N, C-alpha and C positions, 0 to 999 in steps of 0.2 A: 552588410548584415553582420551583426555581432555573433561571434561564435559561442556555442554553448560550452561552458566550463565544466569539465568532468574530473572529479578526483577519483583515480583508479588505484586501488590497493590490491596488489597481486605479487606473490613471491615466486611464481613459476616464470623464469626469464623468457622462455620461448613463447608461451601463451601471452605474456604481458606485452612483448614486442609486437606480436601480430595484432592484438586488440588495439593497442595504442596507435599504431600506424594506420590501421583500418579506420578508426574513428577520426584521426586527423585528416585522412584523405577525404572524409565526408564533412569537413568544416567544423569539427569539434576541436576545442582546445583541451588537451589532456595533460594532467599532472599525474605521473606514475610514481607510486611509492611501493617499495618492495618489502618493507618491514612494518609490522603493526605498531611498533613503538614510535615510528616517524609520522604516523597518519594524522594525529591531531595537530601537531605543529604545522604541517603542510596544509591542513584544512583551514586553519586560522590565517595563514599567509596567502593562500591561493584563492580563498573565497569562492568555492565551486557553486554551481547551480544544482548539481546532483552528484551523488556519490555511488560508485560501483565498488563493492567490497567483496573480496574473497573471504570465505568463512575461516578456513584453516590457514593461519598465518603464524610466522615466528614471533615470539615475545608477547603478542597480544592478538586475540582472535577477532574476527569481524564483528561478532555480537558485542563484545566489549567496546570496540571502536564506535559502533552504532549508538550505544547508550551514551557515550561521551559527546558524540556529535549532536544527538537530540537534546542533550542538556544545554549545549551552546546555541543550537538553532533548531527549535522544536518542529519547524515546518520543513526542514531539509529532507527531500526525497532520497531514499536509499534503496538500492538494488543489491541483493546478495547473489554471489556466484558460488555454487556449491555442488558437490557430488552427493550430498546427503539428501535423501528423499523421504525419510520417515516423518510421519505427522508431528511427532514430538519435536523434531528439528525445525519444522516450519513454525510451530507455535513458539518455540524459543526465539526464533528470528523475529517474528512479529512482535513478541513481547519486548525485545530489545530496541524496537523502533523501526525495523525494516518495513518497507512498503511493498516490496516485490521480491520474488525469487526467480533465478534462472539456473536451470540445471546444466552442469557440465556433462558432456561437451555441448556447446551451443553454436548457433550460427550468428554471424555478425549482423545479418539482417534482422534476426529476432531481437538481439540486444538493442539495436537502434530503434526498432519499433517500441520496445519496452521503455526506453529512455524518453522518447517523444510522448508516448502515451501517459507516462507518469508525470512528466512536466506539464502536460495539458490539464491533467486532473488537479494538480497542485496550484497551477497558475490561473485557472479559470473556474473558480467556484460558482455555483448557481447564484445569481444576484437576486436581491429582494426588490422587486419592481415597485412595491408600495412606497419604499423609502421611509418607513416609519419604524426604524429600529430593525434589529435582526429578525429574520423570519423564524417563527416557531411553529412546530407541528405537535399537537397533543396526541399522545399514543397511550391510552389508558392512564396509568399513574406516572408515565414518563412524559417529558417534554423534550423534543428534538430540535436543536438549533443548528441547521446545516451550515450557515455561514460562519458560525463560531466553532464548528467541528465538536459539538458538545451534546451529550445526552444527560438530562437532569432527572434525578429520581429522589423525591423527598428533599433532603438537604445535601445530597451528594451530587457530584458532577463527574461524569466519565468523559475524558478527552478521547475523541475518535481520530483515527488516521484519515487521510484524504480518501483513501479507497473504501474504508468502512463507511464514511459519510456518503459517498456517491452510491454505494450499494444500498444503503438504507433509504436514500432518496428514491432510487429506482423501485424498491419494494413498497414504499409508502406513497408513491405518486398517484396511483389509482388502485385502492385496496379492494375494489370490486372484482378484480381479475388477477390471475397469476402473472408473474413476470417470467418470460421465457429464459431458461438457463443459457441458451445460446446468445440471446441478446445481452445478458449480463457479461458473459465472457468476452464478447466483441467490444462492448463499451469499456470495460475495466482493464482488459489485458490485450485487446487488439486481435486475438484469435481464440479459437475454441479447442485448443489442443488438450490432450489427456492430462498433461502436467498442469496446465492452467486450471483445468477442471478440478484437480485435487486442491489447488490453492483456493478455489471458490468454496469447496467443502469446508475448509478451515475457517474461512471468513463467515460462512453461515453459522458454523458452530459457535464462533465467538459472539455473534449477534444474539444467538439464542441464549447464551450465557448471560449477556448483558441484560436481557429482558426477563431473566428468570424470577425476578422479584415480583412480577405481576402475572398471576396464573391465567388472566384473561387475554394475554398476548401469546400468540403462537405463530411461528414461521413454519408453514406446512409445506412439505416436499410433495410436489405433484410429479410422480414418477414418469419419466420420459417427456416432461413438459418444463417444469421449473419450480418456482416457489410462490406461495401465496401468504402475504402478511395479513394476519387476522387479529382484530381487536374486538373481543366479545364484550357485550354489556355485562355489568356485574350482576344483572338480574337474570342472565341466561342460565 
């Protein structure tokens, strides 16, 4: 069985050694880089399947590295490791191309679950069974293309991350009923911890912002339950 190649960028020697050895003991192939300046050359040489980046690094931070990686490989999944927990930090990370966050200190079991979960999301998009071009879902003035990871509005195209795409698929799968918050957390993050719950809040806020151009679309929070995606008729 082929090992999963992980580019791991971390400047804390003790933590780096523990994580690298733990991943390798579970059949991952890990390339460890200690400096932000060396990350991109190693990315191009190693050709990883997923990147795990510390945010605070010497010479170049994780957000800057993520932007460069996404320019080279737009579909590359990226997990940030950080002690930062403020919403603005999460938004900055997602804006730079990150797919997931893991707060320090973390358990190896959680990191491994996140890696596998993110690889499953990126490697197994929902197929179009009809086979007549990419699936499209009309949402008011928007058109959602899950397989293309795109949201179209008038003449503009918004590229979505894999996790944004899967979340929107869950919300629009059956718009007659709300989607349970717990179901979303388990599907997209593998657990329903408080930290992942905060991540979900950020993703919901981003989707609401994306759809702000159509006043007939609303993502309603059902307190204690989940979210209900609503597309109202323009006559309502």
